[in-house]
Steps between C-alpha positions, in 0.01 A plus 500: 500500500593325164420707189803437265507697182653210314373152601631165403288308261241271687452152375176494691369810334594355156315170569180682618498725189525194281221313691282813468445435132456127517324415827147586607421746791426211742838334426688830533331582826571148640871544413516853644345370827788237534764767407371750745511236773840338419722778368677763712422872484819567303373293208146630531608845498617466124168361387265735691488796255448265208217306691326820596507623135377158360200510750395873475654587170755763428465861595488611133227256427691308238495173705150414593579251792214294629229747383349499851252779385364256246513184707146414629369228724388310198851457382692189590808711594311713749533281808865432425584865484298585811670220701841617386443874572297458820631713791605180667611327175835417344558837338459695820715230667776589254454873576541442876801277441668770309382770745695337780830544309421872411541461122425809281341517154503807276202676333561773239373837603334535167226244604408678832175726492547834310504728803759284689724463181476878458606555856813281468591662164476839656687407808198539727423231759164339428240519783461121529738364760493165294744639251726670747870395547473263207643689206788310343744675256642256248865521366373614166396833630175673607302439183363176625401537858381188685333426831640215702198319647500211747339170382153579658506843349618378159226230497218743595624760251480249209171372615340846531658624173343201319167672519605821310730333247352532151426142381431374143205280587362249246203625300171470697678482837534773754608523871209677658348209679487485883554119497840506337810353690633845533199649659456212740874516589476868591222429723682196665816723551288769663335269732818324591732800563217736622274282698197630660523227772812377664849593395721460196641131503875489552740409220602134494865576482741642756846650484786477744312722754193293508252681271484667166547870590383809317742644247746730666535846374777577260696822478311749290618583152410865565732699700386612842208253514654221709274234630197716562166348415146678534336172584286507808587146564874550472560387856329174416631454138848611491633470846477150653647522844554147598430136408225477754300772327130447410494275190210707363718814519770316309246398231301812463739636237361266240142634550626854448727409206212321321262792546755764404592304183138463400415861556810638327473271189115510452413862630814717470436618142406859408457707196769756431273784614440326840875428543576874445243586756638265761844655436381853559639692796158518661456137508866452631424731784172324575692169519733658744794453269444133502672455165859619562641764271776448253798299650847465358534155343851351434631547140204727411524875440273716701161589330247755616188356649232398265727556199417155353136491586351534147747264356552226759120447555335342207248231588184441311264344747186321385388243767306215370167369648697195643737749670222687662326176626815388671532851663148464623585174657789659668280785633234258639750288675685789656166625637434162647854480627492838673147441645618178667686712757421393851252728687738575780748635253230699335410684823857555627670822447791526258738556782403172650631303215837356603702192433353325813134560436475508115620237268659610174219357297239685690691831467526428129121474479458843655691680237471277189234681303601868568882449466531258222193538281316828526705734291593270219156357464350845486728599221441163319126536517515866395698402194249219411207731551641745257644260229270192511276463176145604552357145493380229738853374564524800741301280753825339616655853596177604650475199734855534611426854609178410672674218681764725636253766628289232680736338743209412717394232258810292597473487872407143506189560696214302372238551769173655399586557124316801360457618154767756393236767467382477858847438659609787703875577487623470861645810669835332543576539138474879505877531532555279200265728297685802620850359428378393148294802420626537134419142440132595547460844375769557224431151334132551520538828315719314232240234481224769435704636209528150347137421551357809302704376197375142531208319327267457791251304279738209522397299805862429606582871517169570675595230757826681582316824566267316717779329692684828580167674598414193734824503672523874577126483610592282797363660819754705685777498211396837355505653843850368563614639165346842567666511845836414345456784250417739778810401696717554185352849449576608866723813510869441501552668845355198660827323440745764587573370845575157334736623225821346657343161436483555130251314268478142540454298191351155429838370433592592867230281639208568738214260550146586394387245765662702786322648788197729447626731784645763262478864545365715208842634416632148455215410260552810284864431496439142387268607208727783385803282504327240282378754235839682478687179479304378197419823313758761639453797712404710190208277417155649422262276698146474361239408760295201430191667652591843355309703261710406187482130551122526577450658164688211340280250677197676372645472152551128555142474609380660168703250311369211705153630417580525135642139496197357687279665237702360212507153649129516527453610141733227373323242707159610370623505137643145540183376642301650215732355240491163666117499496502596127741224419318229702248434209774501224717258711235232422606509144871505573550861366502686837802611685683220673631722767212706644721682747697679221202656333590850600758657273833532679402296798759253633422172675574633849282804430189310409234286647538426869805700521301831433273419795818466718623818368187675612503339841876579562455868396182533718681376803798708423287810502362410830841451653630829351209680657576339842872578481476880403157551674321603182136603508296202356230737363744717301665179368176362382409830323841501327446157374142563381626810317778296321254220416235736358769691286643172366208344322526300161475823301784659678711180431483582140687826537865521435751494781621823639765635269642830355577596144877501434693585177519134398142406606326412827694460824353313795495686837548314837126490540464350163746219576304421818181496297654245261652283776177476677299440184286814545570630150698384193576612143282360224729287286467588119709366222696808358707324225435391154156344497611247244778379724284418805550139636295247336173443692349163598203583286727553186653258260879546507559395152233733359624793714848468366373448129267803511766716657742437210234576231380816689866611546561461123191693418579776747847530382411533134186717532580687820525838322172459332335409841643800659377732220152341519458519873616867501214617273227695676223376278287187520758269343752607766255419776427164335868428464569596870223250597664201333871590523513666847470364853155543637631639847777717342325814618486396873772660703625302810765594752789285406866442567744700295557358137714606226326733265623311198353162624174680606445665150587179325228313686251768401565478133207377288540136421309186386458246774377141416564367851128494580461225235721271716262492780313187561190699558532655156578174338197344662275789383621463145439137497151555614440761227635264248281223619202728504580600134525134405154446637373770290689351191769771475844379387831599677561797269153633547511472881845671489362794299198527735731499799726769362195704403360473844820621645514787271148618575563466871798725448301761311235492781749559780680772297163689450343443838794382734547844661128551577490154655801590724341819613175307606 
């Protein structure tokens, strides 16, 4: 190992840094290929950290690197980067060359996932064996802990970390595309190091013993830990008996390292509440004390367990859509990788797996999903379900979840393809459903809670409801979930004779593709260990097919029925408006966008999308009835009752709300009514009528001119106007007709306003804004033209118009109340 603290300056590194600012990417890659081939590992060791940082960017995001997340196939540099970073390319050749010499490279603990970092800072060993025996204490003290990684681990850490590093992208660019260089590289690495067919290709370099061996375990930094590793494959990975060992056994460590690095960096992020839950005594007991208790560290005073939990674990975690898409790619490939297990290995008993009969890669396939992915993916999805915005971007999270709970889609079998709705889930997947029960039941309940707060009139949101209902309606799946819940609810005494074994956890292995010849107690034990490992032994489990969740499903069905009714009403309104505008469009004065004729409608909520909404919700209702065995007659009656009570007259009512001290307060029912478009508040302008925005039918210059004139008059004669309008006689009534608002007497439910501004708006005033309307101007011009035809001059016409207006005011003052009554 060569990891000097102080290194001599490298002229090669200096030249490469200088070329990085002057040469193109193609020229730099060509130079690097020659350097990797010609220079010894001692020189390459000095440039490796800088090269990795220049490609993937710095861990703090200051250096962007090659921007692999923005590099698409349309770019000229795409093929150059892909060829250089290919698993068989020059960069990996450099990694293997340094790996043969056992160099080490340091990563600050601060850049590790929050839970792992908190474990190190509290003196607790993290549960991932990838980080065991690698803690390095610098001479400066314990404030800057580092991990010493081998070249392959260092490369994969930076590659994985590139996805979650905050980047300052140019405006208009984002890294959520699945054809980016980064996304394609992830797929390439997965297929290369986790092959569904064949074995992992051997490394092209060899050491003095004839092959590049797995990293040897270092002495633990924690007292009393030694070289213990909980890896199920430790006899293959860490202990190579001889030079003539199976080459696949010597190379399998790369597959495990890559997968552990991806899972830890991408999935091992929890909220503070979830971290505290995982640190609880109940969960530690359920995990069989897998995470060791406080150990004495050199040069560090003893601290009680958990003393730094609140202070050391601070990690705001907000995954992006690109992040989730890459996680989905990982999930799909791991299912395909696990399902490529040979049939003879599937049917053999666990005790039959030995070194002579089972290759390391085949044994890796048996345990990969349950041991490496299940727990961290469950917590990752649970966090996303609870914190993701209530919009259509949640589709990426949803499809990741649906991909994980449908491993039968990635078996590679293409004979007799059937539609998803008619595809029966084979019985061999029953053990997978049982060992992943919370993935089906708990996340389904969280999805229900999201859905009732979502706008289901939007076709994209309606599609997500349909997708989930369609997946769970697959024949045989609901029965498997019910059986898994029954096994979990079995009395505890069933397991009493098995207590010495303790609860197994996903991190301790166990294949879901193992033999079906299991006794009932073993099945009960498997389900209970899964639930307790993820939720703790004090968890309050809610049955998916229990009474409480059935009530939540009925509530969702009502919301779906309301959304169907709203979508139909909006569609009908849009069609009518489009028909009305069709004639005006001949004259160029109709609406240019007939899809947006309904007030408040968005492009994806109009036209053809509303028809899709209705179709998606109809099929979702059918699937929900099939899943929960609902009575079709009762469902039809429920929907018809909702439709009859939600006619157009009902839509004019206000949303459900209560009267508070400061005004109306929406209830949860009122919020759902607004979200689904069932009811809405009538919008009325409640400010100063003179200060309303200038309308398209008004002349802006005249509006401002008349406002200044009326303001001067009101300011000077305001007292006289108040006195006149406050009189109870005929003159007072006449003054109120001309100087007060016509609808001032109407009372509307309105939002809280200051009493001062409300009283100010109700003061009698002169308003000349009516004269700025083009309609009024046109009417006056017609009256003057009519007067000219009758030989009246401008002054005479003006007097006649004023006289007519005065007589109209007298008439309305005398008979206006009687006309309103009739």
